[in-house]
N, C-alpha and C positions, 0 to 999 in steps of 0.2 A: 340636959334637954330630954324630956320624956316623950318617947315616940310610940305610936301604935301602927303596926303593919297588918294589913288585911290582904290575904292571898286567895284569889280564886284557885281552884285546883285543876280541873280538867282543861287542858290546852294552855293554861297559864304556866303551871309548874311541870305539867306532863306534855308529851308529844301527842298523846291520844286521849280520846274520851274513854274513861275507865268502865263505864256501865256495861257496854257490850263485851269488853274484855273480861270483866269479872263474871258476868252471867254465862258466857261461853266456857270459861274456866270451871265454873261451878258444876255445870251439867251440859256437856257438849251436844248430846243427842236431843235433849229437851230444848236447848237453845235453838238448834237448827229448825226443829218443828215449829216452835213458837215464833221464831223470826219470820218464817214464811206466812204463818197465820196473821201476823201483824203488819205485813207489807202494805195492805190497803190503808191502814191507819197511819203508817209512816209517810205514805204518799200524801194523804190529807194534811198531815202535819207540815210537810214541806210546802204545801200550797196554802198554809195558814188557815185551813178549814177544820182543824181539830185542836182540842185543848191539850197543850204539851203535858201538863200535869196528869191528866187522865190517861193519856197514851203511855206515859212513863210508868204510872202505877199499874196499868193493865199488863204491860210487858214484864215488869219486875215480878209482879204477883204470879204471872203464869209460870214462872220458873221457881220462885222461892216460897210461895205461900204454903203453909203447913210444915215447913222445915223447922227443925229444932234449933234453938239459939246456939247451943254448944257446937253443932255441926257447922252452922253458918260462921261462927267465930273461928273455928279451926280452918275452914276453907279460906276465910279472909286472911288469916295468918299465912297460909300456904301461897295464896295469891300474892301477898306482899313479898314473901321470900323468892318467888319466881320472877317477879317483875321489878324489884328494886336492885340497882338504881336505873336499869335499862330504859324504863319509860319516862324518865325525868330529863328535863333540859339541864345540861351540865352547868350553865351559868346560873340557873335558879338554885341548884344545889350549892354552888359556890357562894352565892349571895346569902342563903340561909345559914350556911356554916359560919359566915363572918358577922352575923348580927350580934351586937352587944346586948346580951340578955339582961344586963343590970339596968339598962335605961330603956329597953324596948319590950313592949308586950306584943305578942304575935298570935294571929288567928288564921286558920284556913277556913274560908267561908265558901261552902260548896253546895251546889244543887244535887250533887251525887249523894247516895245514901251513906249514912254514918257506918253502916255494915262494913263496907270495904275501904273507906277512907281512913278509918280510925287507926289501923296499924301504921299507916304512913305518918299521920299526925303525931303518934307516939314516938316514932323513929326520930322525927324532927324536934320533939319536945315542944310542939305548938298546940295550942288549944284548938278544938274543932267545933265549928258551927256548920251543921250539914242537915240535909233532909233526914228526919228521924224515922227509923223503922219501928212499927208497933208490934209488940209481943203480948200474947195472952197465955199465961201458964208456960212461958218459955217456948212458945210456938209463934212463928211469924204469921201475922194475920193477913199479910198482903197489903195492909194499909200503912199510911204515914201518920205520925203524931204531928198535928198542926199542919202548916203549909209547906209546900215545896220551897226549899231555901234558894229562891231565885228572885231576880229583879228587886222590887222594893222590899221584899221579905228579907233579903240579905242585910239591908240597912237596919230593919226592925230588930233582927236577931243580934246584930252588933251592939245596938243601943241598949238592948236588954242585958247583954253580957257584960258590958263595961260599967253599967250603972252610973254612979256619980264620979267615977275616975276622970281626972283631967289630963289631957295630953297636949304637949306643945305643938306636936305635928302628927297628923294621921295620913298615912300613905297607903293607897289601895292599888292592887295589881289585878288586872283582868284582861280578857281577850274576846269577849262576846257581848252581844246586846243585853244578855242576862246580868252583866256586871255594871251596866250603865249607871244605875242609881247609886251603887256603892262607890264608883269612881267619881261621880259628881259630888257625893256627900263628903268624901275625904278632902283634906287640904290639897293633896296632890293625887291625881288619878293617873296611873301609869298603864297605858294600853299596849299590850303585846311587848312589854318591857324586856322579857327574856327571850323573845323570838330571834 
């Protein structure tokens, strides 16, 4: 029986949202300053009066724009070393460890940036579909390549990635409204399964 597992990352496999954790880890003083500057936008976001993708891009860009790819990658590796396995739900780690890789294809499907999720995906030996950071001449532009990997975009990215492959069963794991479409698209949608 050939299975496809789709895991949301933040909150599903982890206890915390990793964007704030990573950006604070990357540059604590800049994080503090930009966080205060972005509070009005975060408030509008909570009230559903601002576009989530724009606010996210603005905040990430305010800290990482203009940074070299090599520095970002080495910081991401250090972030992984500092936070693994502490930020992970133990039963999620146990579940992943016991997956039969001969019969199952696995993806992390995350709205978080590939920048900091990649080392975790590599550790689990799971393919990553995430929001993609754009680099020009190895410098982060502050922009994303394509859309924020959330909501319907999660399903689009999965369909692109699997191509013509056929699976007997697709099981998706998520914990927020951003995973709704992916959970509905799968044969089985597991909401807050590891909580």
